[in-house]
VEXBA-286972 format. One record per atom (N, C-alpha, C): residue number from 1; x, y, z; residue in one letter; atom name. Coordinates in nm, 4 decimals. Atoms other than C-alpha are relative to their C-alpha. Last residue first. Example, Ala and Ser with C-alpha at 12.3 -4.5 7.8 and 13.67 -1.06 7.14 Angstrom:
# residues 2
   num          X          Y          Z   residuo   atomo
     2    -0.0820    -0.1190    -0.0060         S       N
     2     1.3670    -0.1060     0.7140         S      CA
     2    -0.0770     0.1090     0.0730         S       C
     1     0.0890    -0.1190     0.0000         A       N
     1     1.2300    -0.4500     0.7800         A      CA
     1     0.0900     0.1200     0.0000         A       C
# end
This chain:
# residues 140
   num          X          Y          Z   residuo   atomo
   140     0.1271     0.0709     0.0175         X       N
   140     5.1836    15.8820     8.5492         X      CA
   140    -0.0978     0.0742    -0.0847         X       C
   139    -0.0120     0.1304     0.0651         X       N
   139     5.4628    16.1026     8.6775         X      CA
   139    -0.1390    -0.0613    -0.0139         X       C
   138     0.1198     0.0852     0.0000         X       N
   138     5.5108    16.4588     8.7924         X      CA
   138     0.0285    -0.1314    -0.0711         X       C
   137     0.0046     0.0942    -0.1129         X       N
   137     5.8431    16.6203     8.8821         X      CA
   137    -0.1215    -0.0888     0.0052         X       C
   136     0.0871    -0.0558    -0.1053         X       N
   136     5.7993    16.9254     8.6562         X      CA
   136    -0.0172    -0.0947     0.1182         X       C
   135    -0.0667    -0.1097    -0.0697         X       N
   135     6.1050    16.8221     8.4530         X      CA
   135    -0.0853     0.0603     0.1105         X       C
   134     0.0501    -0.1331     0.0370         X       N
   134     5.9429    16.4943     8.3623         X      CA
   134     0.0687     0.1065     0.0829         X       C
   133     0.0159    -0.0878    -0.1152         X       N
   133     6.1593    16.1837     8.4090         X      CA
   133    -0.0448     0.1377    -0.0483         X       C
   132     0.0562    -0.1316     0.0288         X       N
   132     6.1598    15.8870     8.1717         X      CA
   132    -0.0170     0.0810     0.1272         X       C
   131    -0.0078    -0.0522    -0.1356         X       N
   131     6.3393    15.5544     8.1430         X      CA
   131    -0.0234     0.1497    -0.0131         X       C
   130    -0.0455    -0.1378    -0.0148         X       N
   130     6.2186    15.4229     7.8082         X      CA
   130     0.0008     0.0330     0.1490         X       C
   129     0.0547    -0.0662    -0.1178         X       N
   129     6.2010    15.0472     7.7755         X      CA
   129     0.0589     0.1403     0.0030         X       C
   128    -0.0495    -0.1317    -0.0346         X       N
   128     6.2558    14.8592     7.4494         X      CA
   128    -0.0753     0.0581     0.1194         X       C
   127     0.1106    -0.0943    -0.0097         X       N
   127     6.2039    14.4872     7.4229         X      CA
   127     0.0518     0.1330     0.0511         X       C
   126    -0.0126    -0.1101     0.0952         X       N
   126     6.5302    14.3171     7.3251         X      CA
   126    -0.1171     0.0965     0.0000         X       C
   125     0.0553     0.0411     0.1291         X       N
   125     6.4513    13.9832     7.4902         X      CA
   125     0.0082     0.1095    -0.1054         X       C
   124    -0.0747     0.1131     0.0580         X       N
   124     6.6884    14.0487     7.7848         X      CA
   124    -0.0531    -0.0489    -0.1347         X       C
   123     0.0071     0.1136    -0.0921         X       N
   123     6.5303    14.3951     7.8417         X      CA
   123     0.0726    -0.1186    -0.0661         X       C
   122     0.0645     0.1218     0.0510         X       N
   122     6.6543    14.6855     7.6341         X      CA
   122    -0.0052    -0.1041     0.1102         X       C
   121    -0.0727     0.1233    -0.0294         X       N
   121     6.7309    15.0413     7.7426         X      CA
   121    -0.0748    -0.1179    -0.0617         X       C
   120     0.0617     0.1245     0.0430         X       N
   120     6.6234    15.3847     7.6271         X      CA
   120     0.0916    -0.1167     0.0275         X       C
   119    -0.1023     0.0879     0.0560         X       N
   119     6.6938    15.7231     7.7882         X      CA
   119    -0.0674    -0.1332    -0.0281         X       C
   118     0.0304     0.1394     0.0264         X       N
   118     6.4684    16.0125     7.8797         X      CA
   118     0.1213    -0.0710    -0.0564         X       C
   117    -0.1214     0.0756     0.0287         X       N
   117     6.4772    16.3591     8.0338         X      CA
   117    -0.0444    -0.1420    -0.0304         X       C
   116    -0.0435     0.1183    -0.0747         X       N
   116     6.1668    16.5742     8.0189         X      CA
   116     0.1433    -0.0391    -0.0306         X       C
   115     0.0797     0.0320    -0.1187         X       N
   115     5.9661    16.8763     7.9057         X      CA
   115     0.0543    -0.1133     0.0856         X       C
   114     0.0583    -0.1199    -0.0608         X       N
   114     6.1695    17.0592     7.6403         X      CA
   114    -0.0672    -0.0308     0.1329         X       C
   113     0.0960    -0.0670     0.0870         X       N
   113     6.3726    16.7489     7.5673         X      CA
   113    -0.0496     0.1245     0.0725         X       C
   112     0.0871    -0.1022    -0.0585         X       N
   112     6.6899    16.6169     7.7291         X      CA
   112    -0.0919     0.0558    -0.1069         X       C
   111     0.0289    -0.1097     0.0906         X       N
   111     6.8448    16.2900     7.6157         X      CA
   111    -0.0952     0.0965     0.0686         X       C
   110     0.0910    -0.1015    -0.0540         X       N
   110     7.0050    16.0160     7.8225         X      CA
   110    -0.0072     0.1232    -0.0904         X       C
   109    -0.0527    -0.0695    -0.1166         X       N
   109     7.1811    15.7695     7.5898         X      CA
   109    -0.1012     0.1023     0.0526         X       C
   108    -0.0125    -0.1435     0.0268         X       N
   108     6.9791    15.5578     7.3502         X      CA
   108     0.0411     0.0676     0.1298         X       C
   107     0.0263    -0.0204     0.1427         X       N
   107     6.9984    15.1767     7.3378         X      CA
   107     0.0190     0.1454    -0.0414         X       C
   106     0.0530    -0.1352     0.0183         X       N
   106     7.1603    15.1061     7.6757         X      CA
   106    -0.0133     0.0235    -0.1499         X       C
   105    -0.0330    -0.0655     0.1260         X       N
   105     7.2032    14.7301     7.7236         X      CA
   105    -0.0689     0.1357    -0.0083         X       C
   104     0.1175    -0.0219     0.0847         X       N
   104     7.1796    14.6296     8.0899         X      CA
   104     0.0420     0.0764    -0.1253         X       C
   103    -0.0216     0.0567     0.1327         X       N
   103     7.5061    14.5021     8.2398         X      CA
   103    -0.1189     0.0125    -0.0933         X       C
   102     0.0641     0.1306     0.0086         X       N
   102     7.3959    14.5607     8.5999         X      CA
   102     0.0169    -0.0661    -0.1368         X       C
   101    -0.0596     0.0840    -0.1044         X       N
   101     7.6392    14.8470     8.6592         X      CA
   101    -0.0547    -0.1418    -0.0065         X       C
   100    -0.1344     0.0390     0.0460         X       N
   100     7.5267    14.9911     8.3252         X      CA
   100     0.0685    -0.0914     0.1020         X       C
    99     0.0170     0.0980     0.1079         X       N
    99     7.1663    14.9882     8.4399         X      CA
    99     0.1352    -0.0498    -0.0483         X       C
    98     0.0319     0.1281    -0.0642         X       N
    98     7.2645    15.1615     8.7646         X      CA
    98    -0.0196    -0.1100    -0.1048         X       C
    97    -0.1233     0.0459    -0.0663         X       N
    97     7.4332    15.4412     8.5674         X      CA
    97    -0.0228    -0.1348     0.0672         X       C
    96    -0.0852     0.0574     0.1046         X       N
    96     7.1247    15.4633     8.3460         X      CA
    96     0.1316    -0.0489     0.0593         X       C
    95     0.0584     0.1289     0.0400         X       N
    95     6.9052    15.5101     8.6536         X      CA
    95     0.0857    -0.0669    -0.1070         X       C
    94    -0.0335     0.0985    -0.1032         X       N
    94     7.1354    15.7808     8.7901         X      CA
    94    -0.0525    -0.1382    -0.0378         X       C
    93    -0.1459     0.0203     0.0028         X       N
    93     7.1115    15.9749     8.4634         X      CA
    93     0.0439    -0.1040     0.1027         X       C
    92    -0.0376     0.0832     0.1141         X       N
    92     6.7338    15.9246     8.4395         X      CA
    92     0.1501    -0.0283    -0.0016         X       C
    91    -0.1179    -0.0599     0.0623         X       N
    91     6.6622    16.0594     8.7879         X      CA
    91     0.0500    -0.0928    -0.1104         X       C
    90    -0.0331    -0.1290    -0.0594         X       N
    90     6.3296    16.0032     8.9665         X      CA
    90     0.1123     0.0707    -0.0751         X       C
    89    -0.1018     0.0153    -0.1034         X       N
    89     6.2043    15.7312     8.7374         X      CA
    89     0.0361     0.1391     0.0507         X       C
    88    -0.0416    -0.1233    -0.0671         X       N
    88     5.8875    15.7195     8.5292         X      CA
    88     0.0979    -0.0334     0.1112         X       C
    87     0.0116     0.0110    -0.1448         X       N
    87     5.8707    15.4075     8.3115         X      CA
    87     0.0548     0.1277     0.0634         X       C
    86    -0.0857    -0.0947    -0.0728         X       N
    86     5.8047    15.4529     7.9426         X      CA
    86    -0.0282    -0.0115     0.1488         X       C
    85     0.0652    -0.0564    -0.1172         X       N
    85     5.6689    15.1551     7.7451         X      CA
    85     0.1001     0.0933     0.0668         X       C
    84    -0.0734     0.0042    -0.1265         X       N
    84     5.7725    15.0572     7.3958         X      CA
    84    -0.0847     0.0614     0.1104         X       C
    83     0.0577    -0.0871    -0.1031         X       N
    83     5.6311    14.9724     7.0559         X      CA
    83     0.0834    -0.0088     0.1275         X       C
    82     0.1262     0.0391    -0.0626         X       N
    82     5.8593    14.7983     6.8082         X      CA
    82    -0.0474     0.1025     0.1035         X       C
    81    -0.0031     0.1342    -0.0565         X       N
    81     6.1213    14.9716     6.5989         X      CA
    81    -0.1329    -0.0305     0.0655         X       C
    80     0.0823     0.0949     0.0731         X       N
    80     6.2014    15.3209     6.4864         X      CA
    80     0.0212    -0.1395     0.0569         X       C
    79     0.0267     0.1157    -0.0840         X       N
    79     6.3513    15.5311     6.7628         X      CA
    79    -0.0857    -0.1026    -0.0716         X       C
    78     0.0721     0.0895     0.0900         X       N
    78     6.5074    15.7926     6.5371         X      CA
    78    -0.0182    -0.1334     0.0710         X       C
    77     0.1264     0.0419    -0.0600         X       N
    77     6.5989    16.0330     6.8171         X      CA
    77    -0.0805    -0.0903    -0.0922         X       C
    76    -0.0311     0.0948    -0.1078         X       N
    76     6.9653    16.0654     6.7175         X      CA
    76    -0.1265    -0.0523     0.0678         X       C
    75    -0.0205     0.1358     0.0542         X       N
    75     6.8437    16.2210     6.3910         X      CA
    75     0.0328    -0.1028     0.1071         X       C
    74    -0.0767     0.0739    -0.1001         X       N
    74     6.7034    16.5196     6.5842         X      CA
    74     0.0231    -0.1423    -0.0499         X       C
    73    -0.0401    -0.0950    -0.1035         X       N
    73     6.5672    16.7829     6.3445         X      CA
    73     0.0899    -0.0650     0.1047         X       C
    72    -0.0981    -0.0906     0.0574         X       N
    72     6.5586    16.5510     6.0440         X      CA
    72     0.0545     0.0954     0.1069         X       C
    71    -0.0233    -0.1109    -0.0926         X       N
    71     6.3866    16.2851     6.2527         X      CA
    71     0.1088     0.0920    -0.0535         X       C
    70    -0.0654    -0.1088     0.0722         X       N
    70     6.2683    16.0651     5.9678         X      CA
    70     0.0205     0.1228     0.0865         X       C
    69    -0.1341     0.0308     0.0481         X       N
    69     6.0162    15.8389     6.1357         X      CA
    69     0.0580     0.1221    -0.0692         X       C
    68    -0.0158     0.0022     0.1448         X       N
    68     5.7209    15.9477     6.3444         X      CA
    68     0.1426    -0.0327    -0.0390         X       C
    67    -0.1347    -0.0390     0.0390         X       N
    67     5.6739    15.8518     6.7074         X      CA
    67     0.0117    -0.0135    -0.1506         X       C
    66    -0.0372     0.0468     0.1333         X       N
    66     5.3163    15.8425     6.8301         X      CA
    66     0.1370     0.0561    -0.0326         X       C
    65    -0.0875    -0.0818     0.0834         X       N
    65     5.2375    15.8712     7.1984         X      CA
    65     0.0209    -0.0664    -0.1350         X       C
    64    -0.0280     0.0714     0.1242         X       N
    64     4.9533    15.7392     7.4170         X      CA
    64     0.0789     0.0946    -0.0887         X       C
    63    -0.0005    -0.0730     0.1262         X       N
    63     4.9737    15.8947     7.7633         X      CA
    63     0.0315    -0.0941    -0.1155         X       C
    62    -0.1088     0.0514     0.0826         X       N
    62     4.8723    15.6946     8.0712         X      CA
    62    -0.0081     0.0675    -0.1365         X       C
    61    -0.1286    -0.0234    -0.0637         X       N
    61     4.6642    15.8775     8.3361         X      CA
    61     0.1192    -0.0504    -0.0819         X       C
    60    -0.0394     0.0232    -0.1389         X       N
    60     4.5613    16.0420     8.1182         X      CA
    60    -0.0830    -0.1113     0.0638         X       C
    59     0.0656     0.1257    -0.0386         X       N
    59     4.4794    16.0035     7.7493         X      CA
    59     0.0365    -0.0373     0.1432         X       C
    58     0.0398    -0.0244    -0.1396         X       N
    58     4.5602    16.3558     7.6270         X      CA
    58    -0.0829    -0.1192     0.0469         X       C
    57     0.1436    -0.0195    -0.0187         X       N
    57     4.7300    16.2358     7.3065         X      CA
    57    -0.0273     0.0186     0.1488         X       C
    56     0.0596     0.0586    -0.1193         X       N
    56     5.0996    16.2868     7.2466         X      CA
    56    -0.1492     0.0293     0.0004         X       C
    55     0.1315    -0.0517    -0.0382         X       N
    55     5.2704    16.3493     6.9148         X      CA
    55    -0.0540    -0.0775     0.1185         X       C
    54     0.0423     0.0515    -0.1309         X       N
    54     5.6333    16.3176     6.8092         X      CA
    54    -0.1345     0.0625     0.0356         X       C
    53    -0.0769     0.1202    -0.0344         X       N
    53     5.7907    16.3551     6.4618         X      CA
    53    -0.0386    -0.0584     0.1352         X       C
    52     0.0001     0.0964     0.1098         X       N
    52     5.5627    16.6021     6.2826         X      CA
    52     0.0839    -0.1233     0.0293         X       C
    51    -0.0858    -0.0396     0.1113         X       N
    51     5.4974    16.7826     6.6080         X      CA
    51    -0.0110    -0.1049    -0.1096         X       C
    50     0.0736     0.0252     0.1241         X       N
    50     5.2403    16.7759     6.8895         X      CA
    50     0.0830     0.0528    -0.1168         X       C
    49    -0.0905    -0.0071     0.1154         X       N
    49     5.3740    16.7601     7.2471         X      CA
    49    -0.0775    -0.0369    -0.1258         X       C
    48    -0.0969    -0.1097    -0.0104         X       N
    48     5.1379    16.8443     7.5349         X      CA
    48     0.0889     0.0156    -0.1224         X       C
    47    -0.0677    -0.0127    -0.1282         X       N
    47     4.8381    16.6288     7.4436         X      CA
    47     0.1003     0.1137    -0.0056         X       C
    46    -0.1435    -0.0269    -0.0042         X       N
    46     4.5983    16.6610     7.1535         X      CA
    46     0.0506     0.0071     0.1429         X       C
    45    -0.0403    -0.1399     0.0105         X       N
    45     4.2529    16.5116     7.1929         X      CA
    45     0.1511     0.0116     0.0080         X       C
    44    -0.1083    -0.0437    -0.0878         X       N
    44     4.1457    16.1529     7.1271         X      CA
    44     0.0388     0.1442    -0.0296         X       C
    43     0.0238    -0.1345    -0.0508         X       N
    43     3.8081    16.1162     6.9545         X      CA
    43     0.1085     0.0506     0.0931         X       C
    42     0.0167     0.0014    -0.1454         X       N
    42     3.8449    15.7377     6.9233         X      CA
    42    -0.0265     0.1374     0.0604         X       C
    41     0.0611     0.1224    -0.0505         X       N
    41     3.7991    15.6799     6.5497         X      CA
    41    -0.0313     0.0072     0.1488         X       C
    40     0.1310     0.0259     0.0599         X       N
    40     3.8585    16.0336     6.4223         X      CA
    40    -0.0691    -0.1192     0.0653         X       C
    39     0.0911    -0.1107    -0.0287         X       N
    39     4.1385    16.1399     6.6560         X      CA
    39    -0.1413    -0.0289    -0.0522         X       C
    38     0.0350     0.0018    -0.1422         X       N
    38     4.3142    15.8035     6.6562         X      CA
    38    -0.0959     0.1124     0.0365         X       C
    37     0.0690     0.1246    -0.0314         X       N
    37     4.3051    15.7770     6.2736         X      CA
    37    -0.0468    -0.0001     0.1456         X       C
    36     0.1390    -0.0172     0.0448         X       N
    36     4.3980    16.1441     6.2294         X      CA
    36    -0.0828    -0.1246     0.0295         X       C
    35     0.0668    -0.0903    -0.0959         X       N
    35     4.7107    16.0909     6.4380         X      CA
    35    -0.1466     0.0143    -0.0353         X       C
    34     0.0240     0.0790    -0.1203         X       N
    34     4.8007    15.7910     6.2178         X      CA
    34    -0.0658     0.0842     0.1090         X       C
    33     0.1064     0.0964     0.0282         X       N
    33     4.7582    15.9910     5.8966         X      CA
    33    -0.0346    -0.0788     0.1265         X       C
    32     0.1243    -0.0763     0.0186         X       N
    32     4.9640    16.2817     6.0314         X      CA
    32    -0.1185    -0.0932    -0.0244         X       C
    31     0.0530    -0.0443    -0.1285         X       N
    31     5.2339    16.0503     6.1710         X      CA
    31    -0.1319     0.0763    -0.0156         X       C
    30     0.0765    -0.1183     0.0399         X       N
    30     5.2930    15.8673     5.8446         X      CA
    30    -0.0728     0.0525     0.1235         X       C
    29    -0.0678    -0.0548     0.1179         X       N
    29     5.5664    15.6055     5.8981         X      CA
    29    -0.0699     0.1264    -0.0484         X       C
    28     0.0816    -0.0168     0.1191         X       N
    28     5.4434    15.5377     6.2498         X      CA
    28     0.0828     0.0572    -0.1136         X       C
    27    -0.0703    -0.0640     0.1106         X       N
    27     5.5972    15.4132     6.5716         X      CA
    27    -0.0910     0.0056    -0.1205         X       C
    26     0.0027     0.0738     0.1255         X       N
    26     5.3816    15.3400     6.8757         X      CA
    26     0.0771     0.0793    -0.1034         X       C
    25    -0.0299    -0.0629     0.1273         X       N
    25     5.4614    15.4690     7.2218         X      CA
    25    -0.0100    -0.0991    -0.1139         X       C
    24    -0.0217     0.1095     0.0935         X       N
    24     5.3164    15.3865     7.5636         X      CA
    24     0.0161     0.0664    -0.1360         X       C
    23     0.0605     0.0035     0.1327         X       N
    23     5.3457    15.6534     7.8284         X      CA
    23     0.0294    -0.1311    -0.0701         X       C
    22     0.0308    -0.1320     0.0553         X       N
    22     5.4188    15.7430     8.1896         X      CA
    22    -0.0669    -0.0052    -0.1364         X       C
    21    -0.0144     0.0225     0.1428         X       N
    21     5.4057    15.4120     8.3806         X      CA
    21    -0.0467     0.1302    -0.0657         X       C
    20     0.1233     0.0215     0.0757         X       N
    20     5.4549    15.5264     8.7371         X      CA
    20     0.0358    -0.0467    -0.1399         X       C
    19     0.1078    -0.0795    -0.0567         X       N
    19     5.7080    15.5975     9.0134         X      CA
    19    -0.1338    -0.0299    -0.0676         X       C
    18     0.0870    -0.0541     0.1042         X       N
    18     5.9541    15.3223     8.9270         X      CA
    18    -0.1169     0.0699     0.0672         X       C
    17     0.1420    -0.0100    -0.0331         X       N
    17     6.2342    15.2581     9.1778         X      CA
    17    -0.0794     0.0673    -0.1124         X       C
    16     0.0503    -0.1236     0.0589         X       N
    16     6.5653    15.1659     9.0103         X      CA
    16    -0.1494     0.0070     0.0313         X       C
    15    -0.1203    -0.0760     0.0332         X       N
    15     6.7567    14.9046     9.2081         X      CA
    15    -0.0365     0.1355    -0.0585         X       C
    14    -0.0238    -0.0312     0.1415         X       N
    14     6.4286    14.7891     9.3575         X      CA
    14     0.1294     0.0784    -0.0179         X       C
    13    -0.1252     0.0623     0.0428         X       N
    13     6.4492    14.6462     9.7124         X      CA
    13     0.0370     0.0343    -0.1442         X       C
    12    -0.1142    -0.0718    -0.0567         X       N
    12     6.1877    14.8859     9.8540         X      CA
    12     0.1343    -0.0563    -0.0442         X       C
    11    -0.0258     0.0337    -0.1399         X       N
    11     5.9140    14.7518     9.6259         X      CA
    11     0.1299     0.0669     0.0448         X       C
    10    -0.1008     0.1013    -0.0301         X       N
    10     5.8299    14.9386     9.3093         X      CA
    10     0.0067    -0.0337     0.1483         X       C
     9     0.0609     0.1286     0.0331         X       N
     9     5.5166    15.1229     9.2006         X      CA
     9     0.0886    -0.1153     0.0461         X       C
     8    -0.0842     0.0989     0.0656         X       N
     8     5.6354    15.4358     9.3755         X      CA
     8    -0.0800    -0.1266    -0.0258         X       C
     7    -0.0586     0.0780    -0.1084         X       N
     7     5.4658    15.7595     9.4782         X      CA
     7     0.0947    -0.0983    -0.0673         X       C
     6     0.0213     0.1441    -0.0113         X       N
     6     5.4012    16.0021     9.1993         X      CA
     6     0.0629    -0.0565     0.1260         X       C
     5    -0.1295     0.0657    -0.0176         X       N
     5     5.3684    16.3768     9.2212         X      CA
     5    -0.0255    -0.1470     0.0283         X       C
     4    -0.0575    -0.0062    -0.1344         X       N
     4     5.0193    16.4651     9.1066         X      CA
     4     0.1378    -0.0636     0.0010         X       C
     3    -0.0260     0.1303    -0.0598         X       N
     3     4.9274    16.5275     8.7464         X      CA
     3     0.0666     0.0180     0.1348         X       C
     2    -0.1386     0.0262    -0.0402         X       N
     2     4.7794    16.8585     8.6472         X      CA
     2     0.0134    -0.1351     0.0679         X       C
     1    -0.0064     0.0264    -0.1434         X       N
     1     4.4388    16.8381     8.4738         X      CA
     1     0.1450    -0.0283     0.0367         X       C
# end
């Protein structure tokens, strides 16, 4: 089912308006075993991305993602660490610029994938937040 263009979850005073919560990501040392766990136990179906280092389940409206370790193809994408949430923003590059203006720690610079742009920041406690923008303009 195609996702609709998002409105905004944020109030009008937000420095970076959030359109939706796009995904929640867990890290795994054995992505195939962990995928099988979610498929067998909960019956989750494959989502759009399904590789040995990144897998999405079709759990709309919020996507559950698994991030495998050992990114031989993209070592800069080794996002090992605690779980994180992805917030849909209109423009990742502009959002990161605003983060820098506010002194927010940027963990991973803006990165383009086949379907999106994303960058990673940290809140004051070190919790990871992905700023995410799908190329098709959808969110949520």
